[in-house]
Short mmCIF file of the C-alpha atoms (twelve columns), coordinates in Angstrom:
data_MODEL
# 
_entry.id   MODEL 
# 
loop_
_atom_site.group_PDB 
_atom_site.id 
_atom_site.type_symbol 
_atom_site.label_atom_id 
_atom_site.label_alt_id 
_atom_site.label_comp_id 
_atom_site.label_asym_id 
_atom_site.label_seq_id 
_atom_site.Cartn_x 
_atom_site.Cartn_y 
_atom_site.Cartn_z 
_atom_site.pdbx_PDB_model_num 
ATOM 1   C CA . UNK A 1   0.000   0.000   0.000   1 
ATOM 2   C CA . UNK A 2   1.694   3.209   -1.129  1 
ATOM 3   C CA . UNK A 3   1.666   5.944   1.513   1 
ATOM 4   C CA . UNK A 4   1.250   9.496   0.261   1 
ATOM 5   C CA . UNK A 5   1.066   12.862  1.944   1 
ATOM 6   C CA . UNK A 6   -2.709  12.574  2.305   1 
ATOM 7   C CA . UNK A 7   -1.900  10.254  5.231   1 
ATOM 8   C CA . UNK A 8   0.286   12.756  7.098   1 
ATOM 9   C CA . UNK A 9   1.076   10.782  10.271  1 
ATOM 10  C CA . UNK A 10  2.126   7.668   8.363   1 
ATOM 11  C CA . UNK A 11  3.993   9.665   5.747   1 
ATOM 12  C CA . UNK A 12  5.901   11.723  8.316   1 
ATOM 13  C CA . UNK A 13  6.806   8.655   10.396  1 
ATOM 14  C CA . UNK A 14  8.178   6.868   7.339   1 
ATOM 15  C CA . UNK A 15  10.017  9.935   6.075   1 
ATOM 16  C CA . UNK A 16  11.579  10.509  9.494   1 
ATOM 17  C CA . UNK A 17  12.699  6.911   9.968   1 
ATOM 18  C CA . UNK A 18  14.140  6.551   6.479   1 
ATOM 19  C CA . UNK A 19  16.054  9.854   6.562   1 
ATOM 20  C CA . UNK A 20  17.145  11.396  9.882   1 
ATOM 21  C CA . UNK A 21  18.508  10.752  12.380  1 
ATOM 22  C CA . UNK A 22  20.605  7.845   11.044  1 
ATOM 23  C CA . UNK A 23  20.924  6.217   14.486  1 
ATOM 24  C CA . UNK A 24  17.270  5.133   14.165  1 
ATOM 25  C CA . UNK A 25  18.169  2.939   11.198  1 
ATOM 26  C CA . UNK A 26  19.951  0.148   12.983  1 
ATOM 27  C CA . UNK A 27  18.462  -3.250  13.614  1 
ATOM 28  C CA . UNK A 28  16.435  -4.365  10.614  1 
ATOM 29  C CA . UNK A 29  17.128  -2.859  7.226   1 
ATOM 30  C CA . UNK A 30  17.198  -4.943  4.049   1 
ATOM 31  C CA . UNK A 31  17.888  -3.485  0.629   1 
ATOM 32  C CA . UNK A 32  18.031  -4.200  -3.098  1 
ATOM 33  C CA . UNK A 33  19.301  -2.038  -5.939  1 
ATOM 34  C CA . UNK A 34  18.421  -2.424  -9.616  1 
ATOM 35  C CA . UNK A 35  19.691  -0.526  -12.645 1 
ATOM 36  C CA . UNK A 36  17.806  -0.571  -15.957 1 
ATOM 37  C CA . UNK A 37  18.614  1.175   -19.200 1 
ATOM 38  C CA . UNK A 38  16.064  1.703   -21.944 1 
ATOM 39  C CA . UNK A 39  13.883  4.242   -23.728 1 
ATOM 40  C CA . UNK A 40  16.654  6.835   -23.450 1 
ATOM 41  C CA . UNK A 41  16.776  6.597   -19.660 1 
ATOM 42  C CA . UNK A 42  19.003  5.075   -17.027 1 
ATOM 43  C CA . UNK A 43  16.848  4.146   -14.018 1 
ATOM 44  C CA . UNK A 44  18.252  3.185   -10.637 1 
ATOM 45  C CA . UNK A 45  15.889  1.882   -7.978  1 
ATOM 46  C CA . UNK A 46  16.845  1.239   -4.370  1 
ATOM 47  C CA . UNK A 47  14.230  -0.429  -2.179  1 
ATOM 48  C CA . UNK A 48  14.786  -0.538  1.579   1 
ATOM 49  C CA . UNK A 49  12.533  -2.633  3.829   1 
ATOM 50  C CA . UNK A 50  12.287  -2.720  7.618   1 
ATOM 51  C CA . UNK A 51  10.133  -4.247  10.353  1 
ATOM 52  C CA . UNK A 52  11.179  -1.687  12.971  1 
ATOM 53  C CA . UNK A 53  8.060   0.458   12.482  1 
ATOM 54  C CA . UNK A 54  5.504   -2.368  12.613  1 
ATOM 55  C CA . UNK A 55  4.224   -1.626  16.115  1 
ATOM 56  C CA . UNK A 56  4.407   2.134   15.717  1 
ATOM 57  C CA . UNK A 57  2.522   2.662   12.467  1 
ATOM 58  C CA . UNK A 58  -1.270  3.095   12.732  1 
ATOM 59  C CA . UNK A 59  -2.111  0.535   10.049  1 
ATOM 60  C CA . UNK A 60  -3.529  -2.960  10.587  1 
ATOM 61  C CA . UNK A 61  -1.277  -5.957  9.891   1 
ATOM 62  C CA . UNK A 62  1.838   -3.984  8.922   1 
ATOM 63  C CA . UNK A 63  4.702   -6.434  8.479   1 
ATOM 64  C CA . UNK A 64  7.177   -4.175  6.677   1 
ATOM 65  C CA . UNK A 65  7.666   -0.492  5.919   1 
ATOM 66  C CA . UNK A 66  9.264   0.350   2.581   1 
ATOM 67  C CA . UNK A 67  11.221  3.142   0.951   1 
ATOM 68  C CA . UNK A 68  11.721  3.244   -2.805  1 
ATOM 69  C CA . UNK A 69  14.258  5.730   -4.139  1 
ATOM 70  C CA . UNK A 70  14.268  6.110   -7.904  1 
ATOM 71  C CA . UNK A 71  16.838  8.084   -9.856  1 
ATOM 72  C CA . UNK A 72  16.288  8.609   -13.581 1 
ATOM 73  C CA . UNK A 73  18.956  10.007  -15.880 1 
ATOM 74  C CA . UNK A 74  17.942  11.091  -19.368 1 
ATOM 75  C CA . UNK A 75  20.798  9.679   -21.460 1 
ATOM 76  C CA . UNK A 76  20.466  12.377  -24.120 1 
ATOM 77  C CA . UNK A 77  20.147  15.525  -22.033 1 
ATOM 78  C CA . UNK A 78  21.814  14.321  -18.832 1 
ATOM 79  C CA . UNK A 79  18.827  15.629  -16.840 1 
ATOM 80  C CA . UNK A 80  18.439  13.826  -13.502 1 
ATOM 81  C CA . UNK A 81  15.214  13.316  -11.563 1 
ATOM 82  C CA . UNK A 82  14.871  11.773  -8.121  1 
ATOM 83  C CA . UNK A 83  11.738  10.418  -6.441  1 
ATOM 84  C CA . UNK A 84  11.293  9.014   -2.957  1 
ATOM 85  C CA . UNK A 85  8.174   6.942   -2.189  1 
ATOM 86  C CA . UNK A 86  6.972   5.080   0.883   1 
ATOM 87  C CA . UNK A 87  4.739   2.058   1.394   1 
ATOM 88  C CA . UNK A 88  3.675   -0.552  3.911   1 
ATOM 89  C CA . UNK A 89  2.853   -4.195  3.333   1 
ATOM 90  C CA . UNK A 90  1.235   -7.067  5.197   1 
ATOM 91  C CA . UNK A 91  3.828   -9.453  3.724   1 
ATOM 92  C CA . UNK A 92  6.429   -10.570 6.241   1 
ATOM 93  C CA . UNK A 93  10.152  -10.668 5.391   1 
ATOM 94  C CA . UNK A 94  9.840   -14.453 5.033   1 
ATOM 95  C CA . UNK A 95  7.041   -14.011 2.477   1 
ATOM 96  C CA . UNK A 96  8.652   -11.176 0.542   1 
ATOM 97  C CA . UNK A 97  12.302  -10.206 0.460   1 
ATOM 98  C CA . UNK A 98  13.304  -6.815  -1.009  1 
ATOM 99  C CA . UNK A 99  13.567  -8.246  -4.545  1 
ATOM 100 C CA . UNK A 100 10.000  -9.570  -4.438  1 
ATOM 101 C CA . UNK A 101 8.721   -6.362  -2.840  1 
ATOM 102 C CA . UNK A 102 10.273  -4.311  -5.642  1 
ATOM 103 C CA . UNK A 103 8.695   -6.580  -8.274  1 
ATOM 104 C CA . UNK A 104 5.300   -6.307  -6.572  1 
ATOM 105 C CA . UNK A 105 5.586   -2.524  -6.317  1 
ATOM 106 C CA . UNK A 106 6.438   -2.227  -9.987  1 
ATOM 107 C CA . UNK A 107 3.525   -4.567  -10.791 1 
ATOM 108 C CA . UNK A 108 1.199   -2.235  -8.904  1 
ATOM 109 C CA . UNK A 109 2.000   0.465   -11.448 1 
ATOM 110 C CA . UNK A 110 1.077   -1.876  -14.281 1 
ATOM 111 C CA . UNK A 111 -2.414  -2.015  -12.769 1 
ATOM 112 C CA . UNK A 112 -2.443  1.743   -12.248 1 
ATOM 113 C CA . UNK A 113 -1.336  2.431   -15.816 1 
ATOM 114 C CA . UNK A 114 -3.540  -0.239  -17.374 1 
ATOM 115 C CA . UNK A 115 -6.785  0.431   -15.546 1 
ATOM 116 C CA . UNK A 116 -6.976  3.472   -13.282 1 
ATOM 117 C CA . UNK A 117 -5.120  5.863   -15.589 1 
ATOM 118 C CA . UNK A 118 -7.313  5.109   -18.654 1 
ATOM 119 C CA . UNK A 119 -10.449 5.312   -16.526 1 
ATOM 120 C CA . UNK A 120 -9.453  8.758   -15.328 1 
ATOM 121 C CA . UNK A 121 -7.929  10.131  -18.534 1 
ATOM 122 C CA . UNK A 122 -10.354 8.731   -21.122 1 
ATOM 123 C CA . UNK A 123 -13.519 8.638   -19.032 1 
ATOM 124 C CA . UNK A 124 -12.725 11.545  -16.632 1 
ATOM 125 C CA . UNK A 125 -13.711 9.326   -13.717 1 
ATOM 126 C CA . UNK A 126 -12.035 11.463  -11.038 1 
ATOM 127 C CA . UNK A 127 -13.921 14.540  -12.250 1 
ATOM 128 C CA . UNK A 128 -17.288 12.773  -12.296 1 
ATOM 129 C CA . UNK A 129 -20.061 14.356  -10.245 1 
ATOM 130 C CA . UNK A 130 -22.122 11.173  -10.165 1 
ATOM 131 C CA . UNK A 131 -22.697 10.442  -6.484  1 
ATOM 132 C CA . UNK A 132 -26.225 9.060   -6.049  1 
ATOM 133 C CA . UNK A 133 -26.819 5.534   -4.800  1 
ATOM 134 C CA . UNK A 134 -24.835 2.804   -6.493  1 
ATOM 135 C CA . UNK A 135 -24.532 4.674   -9.807  1 
ATOM 136 C CA . UNK A 136 -20.763 5.336   -9.335  1 
ATOM 137 C CA . UNK A 137 -20.164 1.581   -9.020  1 
ATOM 138 C CA . UNK A 138 -22.343 0.861   -12.065 1 
ATOM 139 C CA . UNK A 139 -20.421 3.448   -14.098 1 
ATOM 140 C CA . UNK A 140 -17.098 1.931   -12.979 1 
ATOM 141 C CA . UNK A 141 -18.280 -1.488  -14.177 1 
ATOM 142 C CA . UNK A 142 -19.312 0.042   -17.525 1 
ATOM 143 C CA . UNK A 143 -15.934 1.752   -17.927 1 
ATOM 144 C CA . UNK A 144 -14.044 -1.439  -17.050 1 
ATOM 145 C CA . UNK A 145 -16.200 -3.430  -19.489 1 
ATOM 146 C CA . UNK A 146 -15.459 -0.995  -22.302 1 
ATOM 147 C CA . UNK A 147 -11.712 -1.082  -21.596 1 
ATOM 148 C CA . UNK A 148 -11.684 -4.881  -21.459 1 
ATOM 149 C CA . UNK A 149 -13.720 -5.206  -24.660 1 
ATOM 150 C CA . UNK A 150 -11.384 -2.845  -26.511 1 
ATOM 151 C CA . UNK A 151 -8.406  -4.909  -25.376 1 
ATOM 152 C CA . UNK A 152 -10.173 -8.156  -26.318 1 
ATOM 153 C CA . UNK A 153 -10.865 -6.742  -29.780 1 
ATOM 154 C CA . UNK A 154 -7.143  -6.104  -30.179 1 
ATOM 155 C CA . UNK A 155 -6.987  -2.352  -29.715 1 
ATOM 156 C CA . UNK A 156 -3.549  -1.608  -28.309 1 
ATOM 157 C CA . UNK A 157 -4.132  2.142   -28.271 1 
ATOM 158 C CA . UNK A 158 -7.123  3.359   -26.331 1 
ATOM 159 C CA . UNK A 159 -6.662  6.769   -27.923 1 
ATOM 160 C CA . UNK A 160 -7.007  5.256   -31.408 1 
ATOM 161 C CA . UNK A 161 -10.087 3.266   -30.370 1 
ATOM 162 C CA . UNK A 162 -11.724 6.304   -28.830 1 
ATOM 163 C CA . UNK A 163 -11.079 8.408   -31.928 1 
ATOM 164 C CA . UNK A 164 -12.333 5.602   -34.168 1 
ATOM 165 C CA . UNK A 165 -15.616 5.126   -32.331 1 
ATOM 166 C CA . UNK A 166 -16.307 8.733   -31.308 1 
ATOM 167 C CA . UNK A 167 -17.713 9.601   -34.713 1 
ATOM 168 C CA . UNK A 168 -18.941 6.096   -35.561 1 
ATOM 169 C CA . UNK A 169 -21.024 4.659   -32.714 1 
ATOM 170 C CA . UNK A 170 -22.568 2.198   -35.179 1 
ATOM 171 C CA . UNK A 171 -19.092 0.721   -35.704 1 
ATOM 172 C CA . UNK A 172 -18.716 0.211   -31.952 1 
ATOM 173 C CA . UNK A 173 -22.099 -1.489  -31.740 1 
ATOM 174 C CA . UNK A 174 -21.140 -3.591  -34.760 1 
ATOM 175 C CA . UNK A 175 -18.286 -5.045  -32.744 1 
ATOM 176 C CA . UNK A 176 -20.895 -6.318  -30.306 1 
ATOM 177 C CA . UNK A 177 -22.864 -7.717  -33.235 1 
ATOM 178 C CA . UNK A 178 -25.850 -5.656  -32.230 1 
ATOM 179 C CA . UNK A 179 -28.308 -3.976  -34.489 1 
ATOM 180 C CA . UNK A 180 -29.879 -0.780  -33.409 1 
ATOM 181 C CA . UNK A 181 -33.408 -0.344  -34.680 1 
ATOM 182 C CA . UNK A 182 -34.889 3.086   -34.449 1 
ATOM 183 C CA . UNK A 183 -38.622 3.341   -34.860 1 
ATOM 184 C CA . UNK A 184 -39.988 6.658   -35.864 1 
ATOM 185 C CA . UNK A 185 -43.496 7.325   -34.788 1 
# 
């Protein structure tokens, strides 16, 4: 579970433990470092895991607190960016060593990029004012169904699919093998 600044007590506790004062970082600290090069970037990730905050953090079933430091160097411009993120997990050190935790964290972003991002960007879900009853859940199911159908039909680019069907709703319905009959009275 990523911890952001909208959870100030957790965020501050993690930031304090993982930065200063260094004497707090003593007993349990496990780490992995990976370096990847591709797409014109050199990315270095360092994940540090600890169990020392388990009893302190106000979160149920915390087994490990995590720090991910990511440095990205643009190989063309030399521009460097640095990001520091925190998380907690219910997986114990025996269940997930730092290498597995890093893989799981990166996998989380695959879900974010594959589902939540398209729902927000293409369907403006975060800006929706629909609040009544169970309509938000129904709309989320509709959005997920559309995304999954587009992927099942082989559309790699959601932007292309959206542009294709925006002016041709009959083409979209044709993919469902539906006929729309309009009766004029």
